[in-house]
C-alpha positions in Angstrom: -43.4 -29.8 37.3 -42.8 -28.6 34.2 -39.5 -28.4 31.7 -38.3 -25.2 30.6 -35.3 -24.6 27.7 -33.1 -21.9 29.1 -30.0 -19.7 27.6 -27.7 -18.2 30.2 -24.2 -16.9 30.8 -22.3 -18.7 33.4 -19.4 -16.9 35.7 -17.0 -17.5 32.8 -19.0 -15.5 30.5 -19.6 -18.5 28.3 -23.3 -18.7 26.8 -24.8 -22.4 28.0 -28.0 -24.0 26.7 -30.0 -26.8 28.6 -33.0 -27.7 30.3 -34.5 -27.4 34.0 -37.6 -29.0 35.9 -39.8 -26.1 38.2 -43.1 -25.4 38.6 -42.9 -22.1 37.0 -40.7 -19.6 34.9 -39.9 -17.6 37.9 -39.0 -20.7 40.0 -36.5 -22.3 37.0 -35.2 -18.6 36.7 -34.3 -18.4 40.6 -32.8 -22.3 40.1 -30.6 -20.8 37.7 -29.4 -17.3 39.6 -28.7 -19.6 42.3 -26.3 -21.7 40.0 -24.8 -17.8 39.8 -26.2 -18.0 36.0 -27.3 -15.1 34.2 -30.8 -15.8 32.5 -30.8 -14.7 29.1 -34.1 -16.9 28.0 -36.0 -19.4 29.1 -39.1 -21.1 28.0 -41.5 -24.3 28.3 -39.6 -27.1 26.4 -42.0 -28.7 23.9 -41.5 -32.1 22.1 -40.4 -31.3 18.5 -42.3 -32.3 15.8 -40.9 -33.8 12.7 -41.3 -30.4 10.8 -39.6 -28.5 13.7 -36.8 -30.7 13.8 -36.4 -30.2 9.9 -36.3 -26.8 10.0 -34.1 -26.5 12.9 -31.7 -28.9 10.9 -32.2 -26.3 7.7 -31.3 -23.5 10.0 -28.3 -25.0 11.2 -27.3 -25.8 7.4 -27.1 -22.1 6.4 -23.5 -21.2 6.1 -24.2 -17.6 6.2 -25.2 -18.1 10.2 -21.1 -19.0 10.7 -19.5 -16.1 8.4 -18.1 -13.1 9.9 -20.5 -10.3 10.4 -20.2 -7.5 7.5 -21.1 -3.8 7.4 -24.7 -4.6 6.6 -25.1 -6.7 9.7 -23.6 -3.7 12.1 -25.7 -1.4 10.2 -28.8 -3.6 11.3 -28.0 -3.8 14.8 -27.5 -0.4 15.4 -30.7 0.7 14.1 -32.5 -2.0 16.0 -30.5 -1.0 19.2 -31.5 2.7 18.7 -35.1 1.8 17.8 -35.1 0.0 20.9 -33.5 2.8 23.0 -36.2 4.8 21.7 -38.9 2.6 22.6 -37.9 2.8 26.0 -35.9 -0.1 26.6 -32.5 -0.5 28.5 -29.1 -0.7 27.2 -29.3 -4.3 28.6 -32.4 -5.2 27.3 -31.7 -3.9 24.0 -28.4 -5.8 23.5 -30.3 -9.2 24.6 -33.0 -8.6 22.1 -30.6 -8.2 19.4 -28.8 -11.2 20.6 -31.8 -13.2 19.8 -32.5 -11.7 16.7 -29.2 -11.7 15.1 -28.3 -14.5 12.5 -24.5 -14.3 12.8 -23.2 -16.5 15.4 -20.0 -14.8 15.9 -21.7 -11.4 16.6 -24.3 -13.1 18.8 -21.3 -14.4 20.9 -20.0 -11.1 20.7 -22.9 -9.2 22.4 -23.2 -12.1 24.6 -19.8 -11.1 25.6 -20.6 -7.2 26.2 -23.9 -8.1 28.3 -21.0 -9.9 30.4 -19.0 -7.1 30.5 -21.5 -4.4 31.2 -22.8 -6.4 33.9 -19.6 -6.6 35.4 -19.4 -2.7 35.5 -17.8 -2.1 32.3 -19.1 0.9 30.4 -20.6 0.4 26.6 -17.8 2.0 24.8 -15.2 -0.3 26.9 -17.4 -3.8 26.0 -17.5 -2.7 22.2 -13.4 -1.7 22.3 -12.9 -5.7 23.9 -14.7 -6.8 20.8 -12.4 -5.4 18.3 -12.5 -8.3 15.8 -16.0 -7.6 15.2 -16.3 -4.0 15.7 -14.6 -1.0 13.7 -12.5 1.4 15.9 -14.9 4.1 14.7 -17.3 2.5 17.0 -15.9 2.6 20.1 -14.9 6.1 19.4 -18.5 7.1 18.7 -20.3 5.1 21.5 -17.8 6.7 24.1 -19.1 10.0 23.3 -22.9 9.3 23.0 -22.4 7.9 26.4 -20.4 11.0 27.6 -23.0 13.3 25.9 -26.3 11.3 27.1 -27.3 11.4 23.4 -26.4 7.4 22.6 -29.4 6.6 20.6 -28.7 9.7 18.4 -25.1 8.7 18.1 -26.2 5.1 17.0 -28.3 6.4 14.5 -25.4 8.4 13.0 -23.0 5.6 13.1 -25.2 3.6 11.1 -25.8 6.0 8.6 -21.9 6.4 8.5 -21.3 2.9 8.1 -24.1 2.5 5.6 -22.4 5.1 3.3 -18.8 3.2 3.6 -20.6 0.4 2.6 -22.2 1.9 -0.6 -18.7 3.5 -1.6 -17.3 0.0 -1.5 -20.2 -1.7 -3.1 -19.8 0.6 -5.9 -16.1 0.5 -6.6 -16.2 -3.4 -6.4 -19.3 -3.4 -8.9 -17.5 -1.2 -11.1 -14.8 -3.5 -11.7 -16.6 -6.4 -12.3 -17.9 -5.3 -15.6 -14.0 -4.5 -17.3 -12.7 -7.9 -15.4 -15.4 -10.0 -17.0 -14.6 -8.4 -20.3 -10.9 -8.8 -19.9 -11.8 -12.8 -19.0 -13.7 -12.8 -22.5 -10.9 -11.3 -24.4 -8.6 -13.8 -23.2 -10.7 -16.5 -23.6 -11.5 -15.7 -27.0 -7.8 -15.6 -27.9 -7.2 -18.9 -26.4 -10.0 -20.5 -28.0 -8.5 -19.0 -31.5 -5.1 -19.8 -30.9 -6.0 -23.5 -29.6 -8.6 -24.6 -31.6 -9.4 -22.6 -34.8 -5.8 -22.1 -35.7 -4.5 -25.9 -35.5 -7.3 -27.0 -37.9 -6.5 -24.0 -40.4 -2.9 -24.7 -40.5 -4.1 -28.5 -41.1 -5.6 -27.1 -43.8 -2.6 -25.9 -45.5 -0.5 -28.7 -44.8 1.7 -29.4 -47.7 1.3 -26.5 -49.7 4.9 -25.6 -51.0 3.9 -21.8 -51.2 5.2 -19.1 -48.8 2.1 -18.0 -46.8 1.3 -14.3 -46.0 3.3 -13.0 -43.2 0.0 -12.3 -41.1 -0.7 -15.7 -41.6 2.6 -17.5 -40.7 3.0 -15.0 -37.5 -0.6 -16.4 -36.4 0.5 -19.9 -36.8 3.9 -19.3 -35.1 1.9 -18.0 -32.1 -0.4 -20.5 -31.7 2.2 -23.7 -32.4 3.8 -21.6 -29.5 1.0 -21.7 -27.2 -0.1 -25.3 -27.5 3.6 -26.0 -26.9 4.2 -24.1 -24.1 0.5 -23.0 -22.9 0.5 -25.3 -19.7 4.0 -23.6 -18.4 2.0 -20.4 -19.4 -0.9 -21.3 -17.4 1.2 -22.4 -14.4 3.1 -19.2 -14.6 0.5 -17.1 -14.5 -1.2 -18.5 -12.2 1.8 -18.8 -9.8 2.3 -15.0 -10.2 -1.2 -14.3 -9.1 -0.8 -16.7 -6.3 2.1 -14.8 -5.1 0.5 -11.3 -5.6 -2.5 -12.5 -3.3 0.1 -14.2 -0.7 2.2 -10.8 -0.6 -0.8 -9.0 -0.4 -1.6 -10.3 3.1 1.8 -9.1 4.2 2.2 -5.5 5.8 5.2 -4.7 3.4 3.3 -6.4 0.3 0.1 -4.6 1.1 1.8 -1.1 1.3 3.3 -1.7 -1.9 0.4 -2.7 -3.7 -1.7 -0.1 -2.4 1.1 2.5 -3.2 1.2 0.7 -6.8 -2.7 1.2 -7.2 -3.0 4.7 -6.7 -0.8 5.2 -9.7 -2.7 3.0 -12.1 -4.8 5.4 -14.5 -8.6 5.6 -13.4 -8.2 3.3 -10.8 -6.0 5.1 -8.6 -7.8 8.2 -9.1 -11.3 6.2 -8.0 -9.7 5.0 -5.0 -8.3 8.5 -3.9 -12.0 9.7 -4.5 -13.5 7.0 -2.5 -11.3 7.3 0.3 -11.5 11.1 0.4 -15.4 10.6 0.7 -14.9 8.1 3.2 -12.6 10.6 5.4 -14.9 13.5 5.1 -17.8 11.7 6.0 -16.0 10.3 9.0 -14.5 13.6 10.5 -17.6 15.5 10.0 -19.2 12.4 12.4 -16.5 12.3 15.0 -16.3 16.3 15.1 -19.9 16.4 15.6 -19.7 13.7 18.0 -16.8 15.6 20.3 -13.9 14.1 19.2 -10.6 16.1 18.8 -9.1 16.7 15.4 -6.0 14.4 16.5 -8.8 11.4 17.3 -10.4 11.8 14.6 -7.7 11.5 12.2 -6.3 8.7 14.4 -9.5 6.8 13.7 -9.5 7.6 9.8 -6.4 6.3 9.2 -7.5 2.7 11.3 -10.4 2.6 8.8 -9.2 3.7 5.4 -8.5 0.5 3.4 -5.7 1.7 1.1 -2.6 1.6 3.3 -0.9 4.3 1.7 -3.7 7.0 2.4 -3.5 5.7 5.5 -0.3 6.1 6.3 -0.9 9.9 5.0 -3.3 10.9 7.8 -1.3 9.1 10.2 1.3 11.4 9.2 -1.4 13.9 9.4 -2.2 13.4 13.0 1.6 13.1 13.9 2.0 16.7 12.5 -0.8 18.0 14.7 0.5 16.8 17.8 3.7 18.6 17.2 1.5 21.9 17.0 0.9 22.1 13.2 -2.6 23.1 11.8 -4.8 20.5 10.4 -4.1 22.0 6.7 -0.5 22.0 6.9 -0.6 18.1 8.5 -2.6 16.9 5.4 0.2 18.5 2.9 0.8 14.8 1.9 1.6 13.7 -1.5 -1.5 11.6 -1.9 -4.0 13.9 -0.3 -5.6 16.1 -3.1 -5.1 20.1 -2.7 -8.6 20.3 -2.3 -8.5 18.7 0.8 -5.9 21.0 2.0 -7.5 24.0 1.2 -11.1 23.1 2.4 -9.6 22.4 5.9 -7.5 25.4 6.3 -11.4 27.2 5.6 -12.6 25.1 8.1 -10.0 25.9 10.6 -10.2 29.3 10.2 -14.1 29.8 9.8 -14.7 27.4 13.0 -16.9 25.1 10.7 -14.7 22.2 10.2 -17.5 19.7 10.8 -19.6 21.4 8.3 -17.0 21.8 5.8 -15.8 17.9 6.0 -19.4 17.1 5.7 -19.5 19.0 2.3 -16.1 17.5 1.3 -17.3 13.9 1.6 -20.4 14.7 -0.4 -18.2 16.6 -2.9 -15.5 13.4 -3.5 -18.8 11.0 -3.0 -19.8 12.7 -6.4 -16.9 12.6 -7.8 -16.2 9.0 -7.2 -19.4 8.2 -8.9 -18.5 10.2 -12.1 -15.1 8.9 -12.2 -16.3 5.3 -12.1 -19.1 6.0 -14.6 -16.4 7.4 -17.0 -14.1 4.3 -16.4 -16.6 1.9 -17.4 -17.9 4.3 -20.3 -13.9 4.1 -21.5 -13.4 0.6 -20.9 -16.7 -0.5 -22.8 -15.2 0.9 -26.4 -11.7 -0.2 -25.4 -12.5 -4.0 -24.9 -14.6 -4.1 -27.9 -11.8 -3.1 -29.8 -9.5 -5.6 -28.6 -11.7 -8.5 -29.0 -12.9 -7.3 -32.3 -9.3 -6.9 -33.1 -8.2 -10.1 -32.6 -11.2 -11.8 -34.3 -10.3 -9.9 -37.2 -7.0 -10.3 -37.3 -7.7 -13.9 -37.3 -10.1 -13.9 -40.2 -7.7 -11.4 -42.4 -4.9 -13.9 -42.0 -7.2 -16.8 -42.8 -8.7 -15.3 -45.9 -5.6 -14.0 -47.4 -3.9 -17.4 -47.0 -6.8 -19.0 -49.2 -6.8 -16.6 -51.5 -3.0 -16.9 -52.1 -3.4 -20.8 -52.1 -6.3 -20.3 -54.9 -4.4 -18.3 -56.9 -1.1 -20.2 -56.7 
């Protein structure tokens, strides 16, 4: 008899691993099924060499395996699943293979739970909706429409494209914020270095001089002295304020207030609005093309928009449609651009709302890229002037004081 390793799911839906003795893989599978196990994988057990053991330990030590699945993981999952369906595999076979190939443990657990649900008679869409922490609402809605139309493979491909576009917009906005943040930190660092390190040495040099110092020099020394005396408390206050800001963002009311304030910040607000409208356009086009109603599409859009204030606008628009009004009227919200309202009306009158939404998504994606580039191009010279002005002020005050002392 040989020893076989197996991976299976018990009646409670829990994934289990172990080993069993049998004469063949078929016999081992039969023994496991007699225990009411759903066999996912079975193979001959081999003795691990030292190198294999080290590789397994190294694999288990990868922190990435224990993190939550991101948009990139979902894109890869749906692309792989669509490819397997195109190759003639069943949905169950595709899910089993995807669960073996994924690195994220939480995503693997979700796929195993979906396998158990489908084996119990649930549809693919309902199995996905039960894993709401792993998959956004958009996924379940699209998969339901794909199952109803018999075009699940095409729906999965369109879904992966939509998620990829949304991820690209988020990456673009986040990366655009990295440079201004780094420059701001550099400006603060230079200022603190000059005030705490350079200016005190300069003050010691001028000690004992009975002459009055120039106003700029005296001001610089007063600021430096205040920072040295109260710098610790200032740092605690700033750190506490940042902590409270992030802590309030985890609450419903705090997130709503911060998201609303972000829309009024120059350049940042317009960039957020453009990226959200691009996401809205692509998502509406995808959902309408998959057979969902305008009301259902708006509800999904309101659940995936990151900014709470904009999400509330789309939610209010869906309430307007539920009351019998048109999409163009429902979108007459404060933070929704007039372009979206007018184009929605044109799409409704022409019957080409899906195409119009797709064009809107492309237009606002281009606008988002343009605004981000413009913001970066304006921040660069502004921060250069700020840092240069700080350094220049210190050196000007230094030389004015030295010239006055030398002349005195």
